Every structure is written in structure tokens, then in C-alpha cells.
N, C-alpha and C positions, 0 to 999 in steps of 0.2 A: 337943584339937588347936587350935592358934592360928589366928588369922584368915587367915593366909596359908598354912594347911596344904594347900590344894589348888592353890597357885600353879603355873601352867604346865601344869595338867592340863586336857585337853579332855574335857568330859562331854556326851554326847548323851542327851537326855531326850525320850521320846515322851509324848504326852498332857500337855504341859507348860503348857497354858493355864489350867488350873483344878485344884482339889483337891489330891490328894497330889503330883501331878507338879509343879504350880506351887510348892507349899510346899517340895518337895525341891529344886527349882531355886533358890529364894530362899535356902535354907540353904547350899547349895554355892556359890553366888555370893558370899555373905558370907565364905566361907572363901578366896576368891580363885580359884575355878575359872573356866575359860573355858567358856562354855556354848553349846550348839547346841540350840535349843528346836524341837520339832516339834509341830505342831497342825494342825487342819484348817480353821481360820478365821483369815483374815488380820488382822481386827480384834482378835480376842482374843490372837492372837500379839503384835501390837504392844503391847497393854495389858500383857501378861506381860513383854515385853522392857523396857518402860518402868518396871515395878514392881521390877525386880531391884536388890538393893543394889549400889552401886558401890564398887569397891576400886581404889585408885590403881594404875595400870599394867596393869589388866585390861581388855581390849576389851569393848565393848558386845556382849551376847549375839547370836549369829547365829540367825536364824529360818528355818524351812523349813515351807511349807504343803503338806500331803499328806493325802489320804484313805487311811489305812492298811488299810482294808478291801479295797482294790484291790491286787493283786499287782504290777500295772504301776506303780502309784504307789510302792509299796515299792521297786521297782527304781530308779525315777527318783530317789527320795530317796537310796538307797545310792550311786548313781552321782554325785550331786551332792557328797555327803560325801567320797567317794573322790577326786574331782577336786580338792577344796579342801584336803584334810587328809591328810598322810602317815601319821598316827597318831591313834588314838582311845584315851584312857586309861580311860574308863568309859562303858559303854553301860547305860542304864536303860530297860528295856522296860516302860513304865508304862501305855500307852494300853490302854483296855479298856472294855467295855460289857456290859449285859444287855438283851436285847431281849424285850419282852413277847410280841410276836407273831412267828411265824417269817417271816423275810424273807431274800431271797438278795442276794448282792453282784453286782457287774458280772461276776464270774467264775463265778457260779452256785453259790457256796458259802454255807452257812448263816452268817449275819452274825456272830453271837457267836464262832463257831469261827474264822472268818476274821480278825477283828480281834484277838481275844484271844490266839489261838495261832499261826495260820499267818503273820500279819505279823511277830511277833517272831522266829519260826523263820527266816524268809527274810532279814529285815534283819540278824539276828545273823550268819548264815552269810555274807552279802555283805560284812560289815565285819570278818570275823575276821582277815584279813591286816593290817588297820590296828590291830586290838587286839593282834595278836602283835607288831607293830612297836613297840608302846608297852610291852610286857611289863616289869615286872609290871602287868597291867591287870585290869579287873574287869567282869563282866557281871552285872547284877541284873535279875531278872524279877519283876514284881509278880504274885503268885498271890492266893490267898484260902483261908481255912478252908473255903470251899465245896467245895474239892477233896476234903474228907473223905467227902463223900457222892457224889462223882463216879464216873463209869464211862466208859471209852472204848468207844463203840459202833462197833466196827470194821466191822460189817455195815451200819451206817447212820450214818456220821459226820456227815452233813448233817441227821440227824433228820427225814427226809422222812415217816417212817411214824408216829413218835410224838414230837411236840414239846411241850415245856413250857419256860418260861424257866429254872426251877431246874435242869432236866435239861441244857439247853444250857450254862448257866453252870458247873455242876459239871464237865461234861466238859471244857470249855475250861480251867478252873483246874487240873484234874488233869493235863491236857496240859502246862500250864506247868511243873509239878513234874517230870513224866517227861522233858520236854525238857531241863530244867536238869540233871538227874542224868546223862542220856545225854551231854549236851554236856560236862559236867565229865569224864566218863570219856574221851571222845574228845580232850580237850584236855590230858590228863595229860602233864606234862613241858614244857609250853609257857610256864608261868608266867602264863597267862591263867585267871582263876578264874570260876566260874559258880555263883551262888546265887540262890535265890528267897525271897520274903518275903510273909508275911501281914501287912499294915499295921494290922489291926484293923478293927472297924466304924467307918468314918469318915464324918463329916458333910460330904458333897460334893455335886456335881451328878451323881454317878454314879447310874445308874438313871433319868435323865430320859427315856430312850427307852423305858422300860418302861411298861406300861399295865395296867389292870384290877387284879386282886388283888395282882400283884407290886408295882405302884407303891404301892398302899394299904399293903402290908406294909412297904415301904422308908420311907414316910413315918411309919408308926407307931413305928418304932424310932429315929427320928432324935433324939429328946430324950436318948437314952442313948448316943449315938455320940460318938467322939472328934473333936476338931477336926482339920483337915487338917495343921496344924503338928504335932500329936501323932502323926498317922499317918505323917508324913514322917520321924520320928526314925530308924526302923530303915533305910529306904533310904539316908538320909544317912550313917548309921553304916557300913553295908556299902560305901558308895562311898568313904569317907574314912579310916576308922579303921585305924591300924597293927595294932590288935588282931586283925583278921581277914585280914591279909596272909598269902596262901597257903591260906587256908581255902576249900574248894571242895566243891560237890555237897551243900550243906546247905539246909535249910528253916528260915528265921528268923521268930520271933514276938517282938515287943517286945525286940529286941536280943539274943535268945538263940537258939541253934540248938535246934530241937525235932524230935521224930520226926514225920514226915508219915504219910499213910495207908498201910496195908499195900499197897494197889494201886499206890502210887507207886514201890514198890521192885521191881516186876515187870520184870525185865531183858528178857524176851522182848517184853513189851508196849512197853517204851521203844524197843527196836530197831524193832519194827514201826511204831510211831507215827512214828519218824524217817523211815523209808522212804516211808510214805504221805505224810507232809508234804512230803518232797522231790518226790514225784511231783505232788502237788497244786499246789505252788508253781512247778514247772517248774525246779527246781534241777538244773542239769546236772552231770555227774560232775566236770567240771573246776572248778565253782564250789563244790563241797562242801569248803570250806576246812578243815573239821574233819577231813577225811580218813576213810578207811575204818578200821574197828576193826582194831587191830593184833593 
């Protein structure tokens, strides 16, 4: 794709101030995309905004500061985007974390589950009419190979009884895949596609909130990790390539669709997770832009 391949396309990227998110933003900016960058720190957002490649005729990236672990903040962000933009061409749900110790959000939810799953679930639903207005449009959610060992603990989603960082992260990343597949089914016929991606083990600031053995483990593998730019290749590909036009409900690794875990294809679990997520985020019936299953 040439440098102007994304000209006129509005791309919303969460977690855009560092790592894969920032590298993805830089790559799409160089292609001529109009960017809306989301992060939780004003200073880092400004630095990311200033670092974006400039293409003649393309406006300076727009920035929004939001703590996406808060459902109220997700709603505020969605409202700001909706007020300013009649359409969104690409939504990249990239923000995520792994917490070493169990902690709760302002809503009383386990932090990793809230930030990594509930926030993209809510934001995506609240922006779906804008994505439909831009169809063909794309939703990309950054998951991880950690989903392969994940399990959805429906009897204890907030892991109050038995918490560990890998357990929380595996659950959240499996939730990303289940959400993507269920979303793709609900969006059938709309020309809005939904895919998820494992970007690879990437050398970023990810895991900075971890502690103890988890942090030690993350540091130990860093010499073998990919750069953020390498990790951004697949998200950029899914956001921009005509080769994946119309491709939906798939899990991508290094630019190729791969089979995800057996648990990720459980239709009953996907539907149940959707309903639980709608309840937890307060998504009202008239906001469920993906609609009821036909």
C-alpha cells in the first residue's frame, strides 16, 4: 500500500502513547491516516502526537486522555468521539495491562479484566453506529497467545477467591477472542469486520504494573522479544491491507489467520460473556448497537 493508502480514514487507537499502540499509530500516520490517540497521561499523549510522521494534507492527530479502567471514562471518551466525528473507519483496541497484585477499579472490578476486556467491549459497542456509517470498516482487538491457557471463571470473574497475574491475564485475553468472534457474528452483513491479533512477545513498557515473580519473568525474556515496530506489523496490516477486506472473526499471528484455543470457539461461553459484560458495563438495551442475535 502506498503512503496515501489510508488517506481520509479516521483511526481510533487506545493505548497509543507507547509500545505497540504508538508504533501502530506511527505506521498508519505515515500512510496518511487521520488519527485519534487515546492514553491516560497528557504528557505522553502530547509526546506521541508530536512524534507522528506528518503527511501533507493530513491534520495533526487528535488526542483524548482517559483512564479506560473506569467505565464512566470509557463513556465520556465515546461521547467525545461521537460528538466530533460522524464516522470511524478503524477502531484498534490496544490498551491493556497485567497487574501483579489483585486490585480493583473505581467500579469495583478486577483491574486486568476491566481494562483489557470490559473497556474495549463497551467502547466498541458505543462506537458501532459510527463504524457502521463508515462501512466497510474494521475493529481490531489486541489479544495475546496467553489466551491459550486462559479460562473464563464465570463463577468468579473478578477472581476474588483465587487471584494470580497469569490467571487474570489469561482470562482477559481469552475474553478478547470470545468477544471478537461473537461481535463478528452479530455484525454479519454490516460490512464492519472484527478481528483480533497476537502481536508477538514485544519489548515494550507492558507489565510495568506487575510485581514480584511476574515482573522478574517479563524482564528475563526481554532480550528475546520483538521490537514495538515489529509487533505493530500485524495490527497495521489488519487496519490497512486490502487483502483482509471482508475478513472477519479471525485470530491473527504475524500477519496470518491462525486457529485460536478450543475454548475460544465455545458459542455458549461467548454469548454468556457478552451478556455478563453488558450487565457489568451498564450497556442498556438501546445501546447494544450490535443488536440481538438474529
